[in-house]
C-alpha positions in Angstrom: -187.6 117.0 101.7 -191.3 116.4 101.9 -193.8 116.0 99.1 -195.2 119.5 99.7 -192.0 121.3 98.8 -190.6 122.3 95.5 -186.9 122.9 94.9 -185.6 125.5 92.4 -184.7 122.9 89.9 -188.2 121.5 90.1 -189.8 124.9 89.8 -187.7 125.8 86.8 -188.8 122.6 85.1 -192.5 123.1 86.1 -192.3 126.7 84.7 -190.9 125.3 81.4 -193.6 122.7 81.2 -196.3 125.3 81.9 -194.9 127.6 79.2 -195.3 124.7 76.7 -198.8 124.0 77.9 -197.8 120.6 79.5 -198.5 121.6 83.1 -201.0 123.7 84.9 -200.4 125.4 88.2 -200.6 128.8 89.8 -197.5 130.3 91.2 -198.4 132.7 94.1 -195.9 135.2 95.6 -197.2 135.9 99.1 -194.8 138.7 99.8 -196.2 142.1 100.6 -196.4 144.6 97.7 -193.5 146.6 99.0 -191.2 143.5 98.7 -191.9 143.2 95.0 -189.5 146.2 94.4 -186.7 143.7 94.4 -188.3 141.5 91.8 -190.4 138.4 91.5 -190.4 135.1 89.8 -191.7 135.4 86.2 -195.2 134.1 85.8 -196.2 134.6 89.5 -199.2 136.4 90.8 -199.0 138.5 94.0 -201.4 137.7 96.8 -199.8 139.1 100.0 -200.0 136.9 103.1 -201.6 139.8 105.1 -204.6 139.8 102.8 -204.5 136.3 101.4 -207.8 135.1 100.0 -208.3 131.4 99.6 -210.4 132.1 96.5 -207.1 132.1 94.6 -206.6 128.4 95.4 -207.8 126.6 92.3 -206.0 123.6 91.0 -202.4 123.0 91.8 -200.7 125.9 93.6 -197.1 126.7 94.4 -196.5 129.4 97.1 -193.4 131.3 97.7 -192.2 134.2 99.8 -188.8 135.8 100.5 -187.1 132.9 102.1 -189.6 130.1 102.4 -190.7 130.7 106.0 -194.1 132.4 105.4 -195.0 130.1 102.5 -194.3 127.1 104.6 -196.5 128.6 107.4 -199.3 129.3 104.9 -199.0 125.8 103.4 -199.5 124.2 106.8 -202.4 126.5 107.6 -204.1 125.7 104.3 -203.5 122.0 104.7 -205.1 122.1 108.1 -208.2 123.7 106.5 -208.3 120.8 104.0 -206.8 122.4 100.9 -205.1 119.9 98.6 -202.6 120.4 95.7 -200.6 123.1 97.4 -196.8 123.2 97.7 -194.3 125.8 98.5 -190.9 126.7 97.0 -188.6 125.9 99.8 -186.0 128.5 99.1 -188.2 131.4 98.2 -187.3 134.5 96.2 -183.8 134.7 97.8 -182.9 131.2 96.6 -184.3 132.1 93.1 -182.1 135.2 92.9 -179.0 133.7 94.5 -179.0 130.7 92.2 -180.1 132.5 89.0 -177.2 131.1 87.0 -178.1 127.6 88.0 -180.7 125.5 86.1 -181.8 128.1 83.7 
């Protein structure tokens, strides 16, 4: 696993730290609005890939999508443009839901 990925366990811990004010990052759900019908990770903001605006990229950022494919793509695109401090949740929303009884 590379340093630009976040596992579910790491994300759960980072969300706990953020809730206590011990960590700062922006969690961005890049799925399209119609995909949010199935749910989202609490504390995320939605910025669909189709209309993604790099103005949202301030500080540390964790991207996620449905399965991790689009967020990995966007991660590489942004890295090529010189953006730093960006990671992606490797399993995406499907991993979050499928493992909801783990780590929480």
